Structure formats: structure tokens, C-alpha cells
Steps between C-alpha positions, in 0.01 A plus 500: 500500500650830402546774763245789445647854488433702812490836329324759719182660367516848339338641816754345724782626271359848525484489881859378509611782258312745714667380825843519329437856363374605849807342666734692266312830558503430887871438481565818314276686741706361801818603332374867453310526820757717683535734199126523475464595869794744470327649183812480282348283212457625151138607437441193283631263767298657763190483299563134420547421868193699611299299247631178623428593861140571405464130364717314744398453855821323595709797376283754670551319817877501446501870425299561816736301711801667334351848584457386871873419551609850601241498786607151599866619525405821689301289758784248528765766568298702755656338796441649858811414725420448866669713763860605417569231243513766213770705685700190580471372135626832374781488739605152389486594129730811558767293657 
């Protein structure tokens, strides 16, 4: 008995192609995310990313998380030292 070809349907092929294209667009978005937030992209690249963010929930969530990093860092570095620990640390660092 001859083996039957397991070729995917056209609909399945279209979904696979769509996922591959979205993944490539997502990779490109991730690569340019910092420049997008810093507003240093060309007008064309910025428009392309903005359009992608409108259609891709995963990348919108990544953008929101990326924009939240400065606040996380501020909160992580806002340390209150007990008692005279700050003065003692400064003294040790100056030695």
C-alpha cells in the first residue's frame, strides 16, 4: 500500500504563512522597540511599528512592559537606609 501524501490544506498553509509573517514582524518590532520608545525611528519605521502594534496584542503588551521599566528601576533603587547606615556606607566607600 502506497503512503498517502500528508500535504496541509490551503487554509492550513495560509495560517502557517500568517504565523510566520507575524513572527517575523514581531521579531522586527522587538528589535526596534527601544528606538520606538525613544522616538528615534524614521517616519516610515515608526508608522509601520504603530500599525503592527494596533494589530498585535502580544507586541502591544511587550511595548507596555518596556515602557514600565523606568518606573520599576526607580522603585527598585528607592532604598531607605535604617539609622546611620547611609553615613557608615559613605565613610567606608571614601576610604
